[in-house]
N, C-alpha and C positions, 0 to 999 in steps of 0.2 A: 850308918857306915857308908862311906862314899864308894862309888864304883870306880875301879881302876881304869885308866885310859890306855888304848893300844893304837899307835900310829898317829893319825890326824887329830889334833886337839879339838874338843867339842866346840869351843868358842869360835874357832876359824870356820868350822862347817856351818854353823848357824849364820855367820855373816855372808858366806858364799852362796847359800841357797837363794836368796832374793835376786842376786845378780844373774844366776843361772836361769831363773824363770824369765827374766827380762830378755836374755839372749834367745831363748826358745820362741817367745812371742814375736820378737823382731824377725826371726828367720821365717816363721810361718806367714807373716804379713808381706814379706818382700820376695818370696820365692816366685818364679815365673809360673803362669797358668799353663796347664797342659794343652797341647794342640788339639783342635777338634778332629774327630775322625773324618777321613776323606768321604765326600758325598758319594752316595750310591748312584751310579749311572743308570737312568731308566732305560728300559727297552725302547728301541725306535718307535714301535707301535704305540707305546704308552705316551711318548712325547707328542706324537701326532694327535692322540686322543685328547691330551691336555690342551693343546692349541685349539682344537675344535671346540672344546668346552668353553675356553676363554672367549672365542669368537662368538659362540652362541649366547654367552652371558652378555657380551657387549651389544649384540643385536637385540636382545630382549630389553635392554635399557634404552637404546637409542631408537629402535624401530618397533616399539610395542604395537600390538593390534589396535590400541586405542588412539595412537597418534595418526594424524592425517597429513597429507602433503599440503604445502602452502595453498591458500585459496587463490583461485584465478582472479584476473582483473575484474573491475566492475562491469555489470551488464550495461550494454548500450543498445540503441535501436537496431544495430546490426545483428544483435542476438535474438530479436523478437520477430516472430512470424504471426501475422494476423490471418485468420480464416473467417471471412465475412459472408454471412448468409444473405443473399439477395435474390432477385428474380427478374425476368425480362420486363415485367410490368413496372416494378418499383425502381429499377436502376436509374432511369432518367430523372426521377423525382429526388433521388438521394445523392446524386453526384455532387451537387453544390455543398452538401454537408460533409461528404467525404473529402472534398478538396480543402475544407477548412482545417482539418486536423491531421490528415495523412500526409507525411512528407518523408523524403529520403533521410537516412538510409533504411527506414522501416520498409518491410516488405509485406504486402497484403495480397491475398488471393480472394477474389469475389466469385462465389459459386452461384451460378444461375440455374434455373430449371429448364431453360431452353436458350438457344443462341439468340443474342439481341438482334432486333430488327427495327430500324437499321442499326448496324454496329456503331458504337460511339466513335466520334473522331478522336484522333490521337491526343489532341489538346484537352479533351473533356475528361479523360482519366487522370487521376493524380499520378505523379511519378512513383514508380515502384509498385504499381498495382497491376495485377494480371487477372484477366477474366477467364473463368473455366466453367464448363457446363458439368453439372453433377452427373455421376453415373446413374444408370437406371436402377431405381429402388423398388420397382413394382413387385418384385418377388417377396418383399418383406411385408408381413401382415400388419394391419393397423385397425384396432377394434374400438377405440375410444369414440363415444357417441357424439361428442360436441367438438372434437378437435379436427385437425386437418392432417391428412396423410403426409403432407410435405414435411412434417416433423421428423419423419424417418430420413428423408433426404438430407435435412439440415444436420441431424445427428451424425450422419456418416461423413460429413465434411472433415471432421478430425482425422478419420482413417485415411481418406483419400489424399489429404494434404500431406500427412506424414509419409505415406507411401511414395508420393510423387517426389518429395524432397530427398528421400533416401535413394531413389533411383537416380535423381540428378547428381547426388553426391558420389555414387558409385561410378557413374559414367564420366564424371569430370572431377577426379579427386584433387586436381591441382588448382581448383578454383580459389580465388582470393577471399571470398566471403567466409567469415568464421562460422563454425557450425552453430545451429540454433540452440538457444537455452530455454526459450519459453514459447509455447503456443497460446495465443489469445484468440478466443472465439467470441464473436459478437454478431449483431444484426446490422443491416445497412442504415438503420436510423439511430445508431449509437455514435456518440461523439466522445473521444478520449482527449484528456489533457496529457500529452505524452510524457513530459518531464515528471509529472506526478505518478504516472503509471510506472515509469522506470524506478522511481524512488520506492514504490511499493514492492516491486520485484526484487530490488537489490537487498531487501531485508531478509531474503530467503536464499538458501543454498540451492542453486538450480540443479545440482547433481542428485538431490533428494526428491522423493515423490510428493510434490506439492500440488494442491488443488485449491485455488484461491477464487474468491468472489463474494457475493453478497446475496442476502435474502431480499424478498420483496418488502416494500414499505407497508404493504397492506397485510394486516393480520389474517384477513379472510383468504387472500391469495395463498399465503403460506399454509393455512389450514387445509386448503383444497389440494395444493400441489406438493407441499412438503416444506418443513422448516430446515431440513438438513442439506438442501441442494443450493448451488449457485445458480441464480436466474440468468439465463443466457443473454437477454437484452442488455443487462448491466455489464456483461463481459465475464468470461470465464478464463482464468489463466492457469495453465497446466505446465509444469516443468517438463522439459523435453524427454528425459528418460521415462517419465510416467506417460507422456503422450505416445511414445513408441509402444509401450505395453497396451495402452488403450487402443491404439490402431490395430494391434494383432487380435484383440478380443472383441472389438466393437460389434462386428456383424453377428457373432453368436449372442451377444447381449441383446441386440435389437430383436432378434428372434424370440428371446425369452420375455420381452416386455411389450407386446403389442397393445396392451390395455392402457399404457401411460399416455398422458396428454401431449407433452411437448418434447422437443429435442433435448432440452436441458435436463429433463427428468431421466431420459435414457442415458445421457452422459453420467449423471449422478449414479444411476443404478449400476453401470458398468464399473465406475471407479470404486463404488462400495464393494463390489465383488472382488476387486483388486486389493481391498483392505485399506483404502485411503478415505479419510474424512475431509470435509470442507473446513478450510481455515478462513474465517470471516474477515474481510477487509472493508471497513465502513466507507471508503471513498468511492466504491462502485454503487451506482444508483439505477435501479430498475425503473423507477417513476411509474409504478402502477397506480396512477392517479389521473384525474381529468380536471380540466378547468385551469384555474389560476394557481400555479405552484410557487408563487412568490413567498408564501409563508414557510415552505420547506427550505427554499434557498437562503432565506434570511437567517436561518438557524442551523447552518451547516456545522457538523462536528469539527473538532480540531484536526482530524485527519484530512490531508489535502484531497481536493476533488479529483477523482480519477476518471469518472465517466458519467454521462447522462444519456438516458434512453427515452423512447416514446415521445420525442419532441414534436412529432406531428399530431399528438393527441392532447396537447396542452396549449394554452394561450401562448402567443409570442412572449419571450422573456421580458421584453421591454415594451411598455405601452406606446402606441402610435407607430409601430413598425410591423412589417410582415415577418414571418418566421426566418426567412433567409437573412434579411437585414439585421434582425435581432441577434442571430447567432454570429454573424460577422462582428457585430458590436461587442458581443460577449467575449469572443476570442481575441479581440484587440487587448482587452484587459488580461485575459488568461495568458497570452503570449508575453505581455510585459512583466508579469510577476506570477508565474504559475503556482507557486506554493501559497500565495496569499489570496488567490481568487476565492471569493465567497467566505473568507475567514471573518468570523464575527468578532468585533471589538466594541466594547461598551465603555463610555465615560460619562461623567456627571458634571454639570455646571451648578455648583453649590450656591453661588450668588443669585442666579436667576431661577434656581430649582428646576433644572431641565435634565432629562435623561436622553442620551444619544446612543443609538445602536447602529453600527456600520457593518454591512455585508460587503466587504471590499470588492470593488469592480462591478457591483450590482446595484445596491440601494442603501439608503440611510433613512432611519426613522428617528424622529425627535418627539419626545413626550413631555408634557407638563408634569412636574412633580417627580417624586422618587419612585421609579419602577425597579423593583429588586431584580438582581441578576438572574436568579433561577426562573423568574417569570419571562425574562427575555430569551432564555435558552430553550424554552418550550416552543414547539412549532405551532404557528398560527394556522388554524384550519381554514385557509382561503380556498381549498380545493374540495372536490367531491370524490367519493370512492370510485375505484375502477369498475366494479360491477354495480349495476343499479337494479333496484327492485325492492319489494317489500321486505324480503328476508335478509337483505344485505346489512351487515353490521359496520358501523362507522368507527372501526378500531384499527389502530396503527401500531407500528413497532417502535414508537418513540413517544415522548411526552408531548401532549398537545394542549392547546387552549383555544377557546372560542374567540372569534373576532367580533367586536361590537357591531351590531346591525346598523346602528346610527353612525354614519360617517363623521359626524361632528364630535363623536367621543373617541375617535381613533387618533393616533399620533400623526404628525405631519410626515408625509412620505415623499422621498426624493429618489430619482433614478439616475444612473450614470449618464452623464452628458459627454465628457471628454476625458482623455488620459494622455499624459505626456510622461516621458521617462528619460533619465540620463544621470550619469555619475552615481549609479547605484540607488537612485531615489525615484519615486513616482509621485505625480500629482494628479489626482482625480477630482473632477467636479461633478456635482449631482444637482439636477434641476427639480424644482417642486412639481409634484403631480397633484393638481388641485382636486379636492373632492367634488363629485358631481351632484350630490344630493345634500348639500349643506349650504345654508344661507351665508352670505359673506360675513355677517356680523358674528356668526357662530364658528367660523373656521379657526381651528387651533393654530396659534402662532402664524397668523395670516400674512404678516409682513415678511416673514422669512422665506426667501425665494431661491437661494443658492448656497451650497455647502462645498467647501474645498477641503480635501483631505490629503495630507502629505505623509509619506511613509518611506522608510528604507525598504529595499527589496528583501523579501523574507528568505533567509538562508537556513535550511534545515540540516542539521548535522546528524549523520547516521549514529544511532545508539543513544542520542540525547532525547529526553522526554519532551513531549509537546506541551507547551504552556500558552495560554491565551495572552495576547498583548494588551497593553493599556493605551489610553489616549488622553490627550489634554485639549481642552477647548481654549483657543487663544483669545484673550480679552479683546473686544472690539467695541467701537462706539456705534457701529451700524447694526440696526436690527433687521436688515435685509439679507445679510450674508453671515456665514459662520465659517471660521477656520479651525480645523482639527488636525492635530499632529499625533500620529500613531507611533508608539515607542514600546520598548521592552519594559515589563513591569519590574519594579524593584523587588528584592528578595521577600520582604515581609509586606509588600503593598497589597491592599485589599481593593477589589473592584466594587466599590460601594459608595453611596452618597455620603455617608458619615462613617469614617473609619479612624 
């Protein structure tokens, strides 16, 4: 039975329902969104607090405690002050050596035990050098049985120099000279290659507490006096902030260590109490050796030569010269190419089976046959130990090898004759040093008399690793001369006879 209809027919209602649904959906999608509520106005104190927090956050990002201001410009000679230990007796003997390496704008203060008599003429002292008489140190005890009490006077040079310069700075603050960055302590028989010293110092932030130097070459000397200290004759470099701390504490340290032997041991002890350890720089050389040190110089490490000490205790560096002439000759080469002086370069002549080892600016050795590179890098024991006696051990802080007693079994030896430079290149020549105890028929390579070496001036880039250079022997029809060209090694090149 069908349901009776009342008003709107059922069929029309069913048709209208979908259209009504579409209208509702359309209205919901296109109606305007409600306006956001008005923002709450913060209290004035709250606004200030938020600005302070934002500023603090920005400061924490841009100026964090780990960030540092830009580094200052490179260290120059104007930033280095030398404190040189001398005496009234030794000063006249050492002035020729000091004039060879000391030059403006470096400043040096020579501390004497008494006023010089007679005083040196103005032209005798290198420019930038001032003479000072050390303060009386007799109140400080010295109990070492074999040493000299002058070690106390020499140790106190660091304190006296820093105090004097600080007083000078406070009395004339408008002076043009920049403030010191490094204090370098040495003896009056020490010679520095200043460009190489600067290169070593520039590797360190002078605002930090640095203590730089080198140990003795003698293992026995290190065993007696200590492996942890910088030996004073080779030179001790102390950053200026550390030097100021050292100056304030030095006298109290000297009182605590009357039993130590030398001034360098007292400096080390005081720096150790300040919490600073030695940073070893292999270019500093104490030369605790006697006799012929040519074997040491011919196998110098890749680090540039910084200093040489005890030059009055070894043979002249070049045969046939006195010490003064020999050092002048040496510094002609050192001034022409400081970074390359004594740098060892090895090359091989495969056709004639020859090995050539060059210590630039010093000497050249030529050997018959194939001498392997590690054997050439070892130091030839041409010298004798610093201490002599039955109980002295012939042990050193580097690899060594014996020199054949028979001169006829040694390589041909050449020493620097002349040097010329220009347009970024140098040309050095080396003369034959004939053996004295070898018959002419047994002299190795007896016809070879002169070697000419050409090289570009060595430019060392900060932060770049040191690498040994290679060389080529230029083909020649003459058996009396040899031409060698030093160059950079290729990336995969081996320094070997057969590679």
